[in-house]
Phi, psi and omega in degrees: 000137180294147175297325181297322180295316177300315179300314181298320177292324178298307182302330179273346183294126176300325178297323177299312180301316179297315179304311179300316179303310181299311176300324176288320178300312181297316176297320174295321179297310184294326177296314179301319178298317177299313180298322180293315179296314182294302183292330176302307179299318185292322178291327172299316174301320180288318192247344182217064179301330183292319175301314179295331183274357177299133177288149180293316172219174189303312182266006183284148171261351178268141175262168184288348179299321185290312177297323183294318176297318169304324178292330176293315178302307181301317179301319178299317177295319182292318183292323180292316182297318176303310181296318183294324176297314183287321177301319180283346179248282186295307185297316181294324178295318180293319180295314181300320181294319182291319177298319182297317181294320183291334183275350177295000000 
């Protein structure tokens, strides 16, 4: 079977269309969450420096801006791990099933 035929059969498969839609929706949601966290932090830096300069406790030298910034970095790592885990399990299984159907 020609590779072009397989590609065409995959693209016409309703499961493929549903898969692409599901994967894109998931990606958009995670991207939106990341953008909200990142730009939210940047907007706090730009417009509410006093909040970020607030000390964690009375005798502390660290302000809450440092842990918040680290939180954005950790959030980025967590969101990436969530996507990679789902992509490597659920998304790959669906993809393999679609390719297998098209190769018959």
